[in-house]
Backbone as CSV, one residue per row, in Angstrom:
resi,resn,N_x,N_y,N_z,CA_x,CA_y,CA_z,C_x,C_y,C_z
1,MET,13.475,-16.346,4.159,13.387,-15.162,4.983,14.032,-15.463,6.333
2,THR,15.011,-14.673,6.687,15.789,-14.972,7.882,15.593,-13.981,9.013
3,HIS,14.927,-12.864,8.746,14.721,-11.831,9.755,13.259,-11.402,9.756
4,TYR,12.900,-10.598,10.757,11.601,-9.939,10.741,11.773,-8.508,11.218
5,TYR,10.823,-7.649,10.830,10.896,-6.238,11.186,10.286,-6.046,12.567
6,ALA,10.976,-5.376,13.474,10.576,-5.358,14.884,10.212,-3.983,15.451
7,TRP,10.132,-2.952,14.647,9.740,-1.640,15.169,8.327,-1.317,14.722
8,LYS,7.571,-0.613,15.584,6.219,-0.197,15.219,5.854,1.141,15.861
9,ASN,6.789,2.094,15.835,6.572,3.362,16.513,5.966,4.456,15.630
10,ASN,5.579,4.142,14.400,4.793,5.072,13.597,3.928,4.256,12.637
11,GLU,3.077,4.919,11.880,2.100,4.214,11.051,2.739,3.309,10.003
12,LYS,3.759,3.798,9.307,4.421,2.995,8.274,5.114,1.783,8.886
13,ARG,5.833,2.001,9.979,6.547,0.901,10.632,5.579,-0.112,11.236
14,ALA,4.438,0.337,11.702,3.440,-0.581,12.260,2.933,-1.539,11.189
15,GLN,2.854,-1.088,9.947,2.411,-1.955,8.854,3.469,-3.002,8.511
16,MET,4.745,-2.679,8.720,5.833,-3.619,8.427,6.130,-4.546,9.601
17,TYR,5.645,-4.200,10.794,5.979,-4.914,12.030,5.642,-6.410,11.934
18,GLY,6.608,-7.240,12.276,6.414,-8.681,12.336,6.510,-9.411,11.011
19,LYS,6.663,-8.696,9.913,6.727,-9.343,8.606,8.123,-9.916,8.366
20,PRO,8.196,-11.146,7.848,9.492,-11.731,7.511,10.138,-10.988,6.342
21,CYS,11.454,-10.890,6.362,12.172,-10.202,5.299,13.563,-10.800,5.179
22,ARG,14.251,-10.395,4.124,15.649,-10.803,3.974,16.473,-9.569,3.681
23,ILE,17.730,-9.606,4.091,18.628,-8.475,3.879,19.213,-8.589,2.478
24,ILE,19.061,-7.525,1.693,19.591,-7.473,0.336,20.983,-6.844,0.343
25,ALA,21.140,-5.749,1.098,22.418,-5.034,1.129,22.605,-4.353,2.476
26,ARG,23.847,-4.150,2.840,24.208,-3.407,4.050,24.842,-2.097,3.622
27,GLY,24.404,-1.020,4.259,24.930,0.292,3.911,25.694,0.909,5.066
28,THR,25.968,2.193,4.931,26.685,2.898,5.993,25.721,3.272,7.102
29,GLN,26.254,3.611,8.245,25.491,4.034,9.419,24.426,3.012,9.805
30,ASN,24.752,1.737,9.713,23.889,0.630,10.143,22.591,0.518,9.332
31,SER,22.581,0.986,8.098,21.375,0.869,7.270,21.374,-0.459,6.525
32,ARG,20.172,-0.950,6.238,19.994,-2.204,5.510,18.917,-2.018,4.457
33,GLU,19.133,-2.626,3.291,18.059,-2.723,2.315,17.447,-4.097,2.526
34,ILE,16.142,-4.127,2.775,15.467,-5.396,3.016,14.379,-5.609,1.979
35,GLU,14.026,-6.868,1.789,12.945,-7.218,0.868,11.966,-8.119,1.610
36,PHE,10.680,-7.758,1.527,9.639,-8.561,2.143,9.162,-9.636,1.175
37,GLU,8.358,-10.565,1.666,7.874,-11.684,0.855,7.110,-11.240,-0.384
38,ASP,6.429,-10.086,-0.297,5.649,-9.605,-1.441,6.494,-8.849,-2.463
39,GLY,7.800,-8.737,-2.209,8.708,-8.104,-3.157,9.006,-6.642,-2.902
40,THR,8.325,-6.015,-1.945,8.605,-4.608,-1.653,9.943,-4.493,-0.936
41,ARG,10.659,-3.428,-1.237,11.971,-3.181,-0.632,11.942,-1.876,0.135
42,GLU,12.686,-1.840,1.216,12.791,-0.661,2.072,14.223,-0.526,2.556
43,ILE,14.624,0.701,2.864,15.885,0.985,3.540,15.531,1.242,5.001
44,VAL,16.105,0.454,5.913,15.769,0.554,7.331,17.041,0.484,8.171
45,SER,16.886,0.775,9.448,17.984,0.625,10.393,18.208,-0.846,10.693
46,GLY,19.451,-1.239,10.825,19.763,-2.597,11.223,19.250,-2.920,12.614
47,ASN,19.068,-1.895,13.457,18.538,-2.096,14.803,17.081,-2.546,14.786
48,ALA,16.370,-2.332,13.674,14.956,-2.677,13.575,14.735,-4.125,13.166
49,LEU,15.796,-4.879,12.921,15.661,-6.245,12.442,16.002,-7.245,13.533
50,ARG,15.265,-8.332,13.562,15.523,-9.426,14.491,15.558,-10.727,13.705
51,LYS,16.385,-11.669,14.143,16.468,-12.965,13.471,15.239,-13.804,13.776
52,LEU,14.770,-14.547,12.784,13.689,-15.501,12.992,14.237,-16.729,13.697
53,GLY,13.430,-17.388,14.477,13.836,-18.637,15.110,14.497,-18.476,16.462
54,GLY,14.735,-17.266,16.902,15.272,-17.028,18.226,16.749,-17.294,18.428
55,LYS,17.491,-17.703,17.382,18.920,-17.966,17.563,19.749,-16.907,16.904
């Protein structure tokens, strides 16, 4: 897992906030398909992702 989800401005996003994930695919308009450790997948904005480890 190389990224984490960094938005929490609504109930669904608050549940995903801070969870490690990996990028599965990149789409148009800065969209990303991500997968969390438990196997769930979501389509999110690339702006909502941050790299783990601070680099």
